[in-house]
C-alpha positions as CSV (number, residue, x, y, z in Angstrom):
1,M,-68.0,9.6,-37.8
2,H,-68.1,10.2,-41.5
3,I,-66.4,7.8,-44.2
4,W,-65.7,8.9,-47.7
5,G,-62.9,7.6,-50.0
6,G,-60.9,5.8,-47.4
7,S,-60.8,9.0,-45.2
8,A,-62.5,9.6,-41.9
9,L,-63.2,12.7,-40.0
10,V,-63.6,12.3,-36.5
11,S,-64.0,14.9,-33.6
12,T,-62.9,14.0,-30.2
13,R,-62.2,15.6,-26.9
14,L,-58.5,15.5,-26.1
15,P,-58.8,14.2,-22.1
16,V,-56.7,16.3,-19.5
17,S,-56.8,16.2,-15.7
18,L,-56.8,18.4,-12.9
19,V,-55.0,18.1,-9.6
20,S,-56.9,15.5,-7.4
21,G,-57.9,15.9,-3.8
22,E,-56.5,13.5,-1.4
23,I,-56.2,10.1,-2.7
24,E,-57.5,7.4,-0.5
25,N,-56.3,4.1,0.0
26,P,-53.3,4.3,-2.7
27,Q,-52.3,0.9,-4.4
28,R,-49.2,-0.2,-5.9
29,P,-48.9,0.2,-9.6
30,T,-49.4,-2.9,-11.6
31,E,-46.3,-3.9,-13.9
32,E,-48.0,-2.6,-17.1
33,E,-48.4,0.7,-15.2
34,K,-44.9,1.0,-14.3
35,E,-43.9,0.0,-17.7
36,L,-46.0,2.6,-19.3
37,F,-44.7,5.3,-17.0
38,L,-41.0,4.4,-17.5
39,A,-41.5,4.2,-21.4
40,I,-43.1,7.8,-21.4
41,A,-40.8,9.2,-18.8
42,E,-37.8,8.1,-20.6
43,R,-38.8,10.0,-23.8
44,L,-39.8,12.8,-21.7
45,I,-36.5,13.1,-20.0
46,K,-34.7,12.6,-23.3
47,A,-36.8,15.9,-24.6
48,S,-35.7,17.6,-21.6
49,E,-31.9,16.9,-22.4
50,K,-32.7,18.4,-25.8
51,E,-34.1,21.5,-24.1
52,M,-37.5,21.0,-25.8
53,L,-39.4,21.3,-22.5
54,P,-40.4,25.2,-22.0
55,H,-40.1,24.8,-18.1
56,S,-38.0,22.4,-16.2
57,I,-39.4,19.6,-14.3
58,H,-36.2,18.4,-12.8
59,D,-36.9,18.4,-9.1
60,V,-40.3,16.6,-9.3
61,V,-38.4,14.0,-11.3
62,K,-35.9,13.7,-8.5
63,S,-38.8,13.4,-6.1
64,L,-39.8,10.2,-7.9
65,S,-36.4,8.5,-6.9
66,T,-35.4,6.9,-3.7
67,E,-34.1,10.3,-2.6
68,P,-36.7,12.7,-1.9
69,F,-36.5,16.6,-2.9
70,R,-35.3,18.6,0.1
71,K,-35.6,22.1,0.8
72,E,-34.5,24.1,4.0
73,I,-35.8,27.8,4.5
74,N,-34.1,30.2,6.8
75,C,-37.0,32.0,8.8
76,T,-34.9,34.3,10.7
77,V,-34.9,36.8,8.0
78,F,-38.8,37.3,8.1
79,Q,-40.3,39.3,10.8
80,E,-43.3,37.6,12.9
81,S,-41.9,34.2,11.8
82,Q,-43.0,31.3,14.1
83,V,-39.9,29.0,13.7
84,E,-36.1,29.7,12.8
85,K,-36.3,27.2,9.9
86,V,-38.6,25.1,7.7
87,R,-37.3,21.8,6.3
88,I,-39.5,20.2,3.6
89,L,-39.2,16.7,2.0
90,I,-41.1,15.5,-0.8
91,R,-41.5,12.2,-2.4
92,T,-43.6,11.3,-5.2
93,L,-45.2,7.9,-5.7
94,L,-46.5,6.2,-8.8
95,I,-49.7,4.4,-7.7
96,S,-52.3,2.3,-9.5
97,W,-54.9,4.3,-11.3
98,D,-58.3,4.3,-9.4
99,E,-61.6,4.8,-11.0
100,S,-63.0,5.3,-7.7
101,Q,-61.3,8.7,-7.3
102,S,-63.1,9.9,-10.4
103,G,-65.2,12.2,-8.5
104,K,-62.1,14.5,-7.8
105,L,-61.0,14.5,-11.2
106,E,-62.2,16.3,-14.2
107,E,-64.5,14.1,-16.5
108,G,-62.3,12.0,-19.1
109,S,-59.1,12.4,-16.9
110,L,-56.2,10.2,-18.0
111,G,-54.0,10.9,-15.1
112,A,-53.7,13.1,-11.8
113,Y,-50.8,14.6,-9.6
114,S,-51.9,14.7,-6.1
115,W,-50.4,16.9,-3.1
116,N,-51.6,14.2,-0.8
117,S,-50.6,13.6,2.7
118,C,-48.0,15.7,4.8
119,E,-46.5,14.8,8.1
120,I,-45.8,18.0,10.3
121,G,-43.6,18.3,13.1
122,I,-41.9,20.9,15.1
123,K,-38.8,20.5,17.3
124,K,-36.4,23.2,18.7
125,G,-37.5,25.8,16.5
126,V,-37.5,23.7,13.3
127,K,-40.7,23.0,11.5
128,T,-40.5,19.6,9.2
129,L,-42.9,19.1,6.4
130,K,-42.8,15.5,4.9
131,F,-45.0,15.2,1.8
132,T,-46.0,12.1,0.0
133,N,-47.5,12.9,-3.3
134,Y,-49.2,10.6,-5.8
135,L,-49.1,10.4,-9.6
136,M,-51.4,8.0,-11.3
137,L,-52.1,7.4,-15.1
138,N,-54.8,5.6,-16.8
139,P,-53.1,2.5,-18.4
140,E,-55.8,1.6,-20.7
141,E,-56.1,4.9,-22.4
142,L,-52.1,5.3,-22.4
143,R,-51.7,1.9,-23.9
144,E,-53.9,2.4,-26.8
145,K,-52.1,6.1,-27.5
146,E,-48.7,4.4,-27.6
147,R,-49.5,2.7,-30.7
148,D,-48.9,5.6,-32.8
149,D,-46.5,8.8,-33.1
150,F,-49.0,11.3,-32.2
151,G,-50.6,9.3,-29.4
152,K,-47.0,9.0,-28.0
153,I,-46.8,13.0,-28.1
154,E,-50.1,13.2,-26.3
155,N,-48.9,10.7,-23.5
156,E,-45.7,12.6,-23.0
157,G,-47.8,16.0,-22.9
158,L,-50.0,14.4,-20.3
159,L,-47.1,13.3,-18.2
160,Y,-45.5,16.7,-18.3
161,H,-48.6,18.4,-17.5
162,E,-49.2,16.2,-14.4
163,L,-45.5,16.7,-13.3
164,L,-45.6,20.5,-13.8
165,H,-48.4,20.4,-10.9
166,G,-45.7,19.3,-8.7
167,Q,-42.8,21.3,-10.2
168,L,-44.5,24.7,-10.0
169,L,-45.2,24.5,-6.1
170,I,-41.5,23.2,-5.6
171,D,-40.2,26.4,-7.7
172,A,-42.3,28.6,-5.4
173,M,-40.6,26.9,-2.4
174,Q,-37.2,27.5,-4.0
175,E,-37.7,31.0,-5.4
176,S,-40.5,33.0,-4.0
177,L,-39.5,34.9,-0.8
178,S,-43.3,35.8,-0.3
179,W,-44.1,31.9,-0.4
180,Q,-41.3,31.4,2.1
181,E,-42.4,34.0,4.6
182,K,-46.0,32.5,4.5
183,V,-44.6,29.1,5.4
184,C,-42.6,30.4,8.1
185,R,-45.8,32.0,9.6
186,H,-47.4,28.6,9.3
187,D,-49.5,29.6,6.4
188,F,-48.8,26.8,3.4
189,D,-49.8,28.5,0.1
190,F,-50.8,25.9,-2.4
191,T,-51.5,28.6,-5.2
192,P,-48.6,27.9,-7.3
193,V,-49.9,24.2,-7.9
194,D,-51.8,26.0,-10.8
195,L,-55.3,24.1,-10.2
196,E,-56.6,26.6,-12.7
197,H,-54.0,25.8,-15.3
198,R,-53.2,29.4,-16.0
199,V,-49.7,28.5,-17.2
200,I,-49.6,24.6,-17.4
201,Y,-51.7,24.6,-20.7
202,D,-49.3,26.8,-22.3
203,F,-46.2,25.0,-21.3
204,Q,-47.8,21.6,-22.2
205,S,-48.8,22.9,-25.8
206,D,-45.6,24.4,-26.3
207,F,-43.8,21.1,-25.8
208,M,-46.2,19.1,-27.8
209,K,-45.8,21.6,-30.7
210,K,-42.0,20.9,-30.6
211,S,-42.3,17.4,-30.3
212,A,-44.6,17.3,-33.3
213,V,-42.3,19.3,-35.4
214,E,-39.5,17.0,-34.5
215,K,-41.3,14.0,-35.5
216,G,-42.2,15.5,-39.0
217,Y,-45.6,17.0,-38.6
218,Q,-46.3,20.5,-40.2
219,L,-47.7,23.1,-37.9
220,T,-49.9,26.0,-38.4
221,V,-51.1,28.1,-35.6
222,K,-54.4,30.4,-35.9
223,R,-56.0,32.4,-33.2
224,I,-59.9,32.8,-32.7
225,K,-60.8,36.0,-30.7
226,T,-64.2,36.6,-29.0
227,K,-66.0,39.2,-31.1
228,S,-68.4,40.3,-28.3
229,E,-69.4,40.0,-24.8
230,N,-72.4,37.8,-25.7
231,G,-72.5,34.2,-26.6
232,S,-71.8,33.6,-30.3
233,E,-70.8,30.9,-32.7
234,F,-67.5,30.8,-34.7
235,E,-66.0,28.7,-37.3
236,F,-62.5,28.3,-39.0
237,V,-62.0,26.9,-42.4
238,L,-59.5,24.0,-42.2
239,G,-59.2,23.7,-46.0
240,D,-61.0,22.1,-49.1
241,V,-62.2,18.6,-49.2
242,S,-60.1,18.0,-52.2
243,E,-56.9,18.3,-50.2
244,F,-57.7,15.5,-47.9
245,I,-59.4,12.8,-50.3
246,G,-57.7,9.4,-50.0
247,K,-54.7,10.8,-47.7
248,G,-55.9,9.2,-44.5
249,D,-57.9,10.0,-41.5
250,I,-58.5,13.7,-40.1
251,T,-59.1,14.0,-36.4
252,L,-59.9,17.1,-34.3
253,M,-58.8,17.0,-30.9
254,Y,-58.9,19.5,-28.3
255,Y,-58.7,20.5,-24.9
256,V,-60.2,23.4,-22.9
257,P,-59.3,24.8,-19.3
258,P,-62.4,25.1,-17.3
259,G,-64.3,28.4,-17.9
260,C,-62.2,29.1,-20.8
261,G,-65.3,30.1,-23.0
262,I,-65.2,27.6,-25.9
263,S,-67.6,24.5,-26.4
264,N,-69.5,22.4,-28.9
265,M,-66.4,21.8,-31.1
266,E,-67.0,19.8,-34.4
267,F,-66.4,19.5,-38.1
268,E,-68.9,20.7,-40.9
269,V,-68.2,19.2,-44.2
270,P,-70.0,20.1,-47.4
271,R,-72.5,17.3,-48.5
272,D,-75.0,16.9,-51.4
273,S,-78.6,16.6,-51.2
274,A,-78.3,12.9,-50.5
275,G,-76.1,13.5,-47.6
276,N,-73.0,12.4,-49.1
277,I,-69.6,14.3,-48.8
278,K,-68.8,16.4,-51.7
279,T,-65.4,16.1,-53.7
280,R,-65.0,19.9,-53.3
281,G,-66.1,22.5,-50.7
282,P,-64.7,24.0,-47.4
283,I,-63.9,22.0,-44.2
284,K,-64.9,23.9,-41.3
285,I,-64.3,23.8,-37.7
286,K,-67.2,25.2,-35.6
287,G,-67.9,25.9,-32.0
288,K,-69.7,28.1,-29.5
289,I,-67.9,31.1,-27.7
290,T,-69.2,32.3,-24.5
291,P,-67.9,34.8,-22.0
292,K,-64.9,33.6,-19.9
293,T,-65.1,33.0,-16.4
294,R,-61.3,32.2,-15.9
295,Q,-58.3,33.1,-17.7
296,G,-56.6,30.5,-20.0
297,K,-56.0,29.7,-23.7
298,C,-58.0,26.6,-25.2
299,Y,-55.8,24.5,-27.7
300,Y,-57.1,22.5,-30.8
301,W,-55.1,19.9,-32.8
302,V,-56.1,19.0,-36.2
303,L,-54.3,15.8,-37.4
304,H,-54.1,14.5,-40.7
305,S,-52.7,10.9,-40.6
306,G,-52.0,10.2,-44.2
307,G,-50.0,13.3,-45.1
308,H,-48.6,13.9,-41.8
309,K,-50.3,17.1,-41.6
310,K,-51.3,19.0,-38.3
311,S,-52.6,22.4,-37.5
312,S,-53.1,23.7,-34.0
313,L,-55.9,26.3,-33.3
314,S,-55.7,28.4,-29.9
315,G,-58.8,30.2,-29.0
316,P,-59.4,32.9,-26.7
C-alpha cells in the first residue's frame, strides 16, 4: 500500500468462484448468512425488475423457494430414446459456508453453486431426476463489502455469478433439443453449467457496469490486446498523479478466468530518488500477458472513491 497526501493506492485481486464439486455434509446457514443472502438477493431482484440483468435468473431463483423448478421432457420425439418422458425437479438450498470445501474451489473464492446430489428413478417409462443443489457464500468477506456502495455492487455481482451456474443449465433443459435428446438417452450433459466461465464473466461484468453507472460512478472501457504469441509485458496509463491528489483512495480490483492469459497486475506510480510519490507523472497499470489456454475475457476495475470515478479495463 502506498500512502501520499491522504490518498492510497491499493492493488488487490477481486475474488471469484467456480462451481464446486459435490458438497459433503452441508450445514444449515447461520442467521447472519441468511440475512446477508436476503439483503443481496433483494437488490438483485430489484435490478432484474429494472431489466439490468443481461441474462435472466428467474428459474434458479424460483428453485430457492419452497416450490422446486419443474421441467418435463417428451422423449418420444427422439429416436433411440430410452424412456417416454423425463421429469426434472430442482431445489436450491442456501447452506453454511464451509472452509473445508476449499479444495474444490478456486483460491480466494467467496461463494459457490454446486449441482450436487441427484435422486434418479425410472417407473413405467418415466425417468425422474430430483436435484438438490447448494449455494454457499462467505459471510465474513461479504459482510465487509456490504459497508460501501462498490462493495455492494461486488456482492450483487458475486451472487448473480453463482446463480448463473444454475440458470444456464436450466436454460439448456428448457431450450436445447440436443440437450433434451441426450437426457432421454441417459446422457446427462453438464457442459451448460459453464465451468470455464465462457459467458458468465461477460454477464457478470455487464451487470456490474450497469449497477455502477446507476450509482453515480463514471465508466471508461479500455481493451488490451495480446501483441504476440510469446509472453510479454503490458502497461496502461490510468492518468496523472495530479488528478488524484487528495481525492480519496484508488483501488485496482480484478478477476481473471483460469487460463485467460493475464497475471501480475499492479500499479506503478512515479517516484523521486528518495522513493516518495511525485506530484506529477503517470499512474500505470502493469501486468503480464501469456498465451491463452482458454477462451474468456479478463476484467479490471479501478475505483477512485473520493471522486466516485471508476474505470473498467477488459483484457484479451
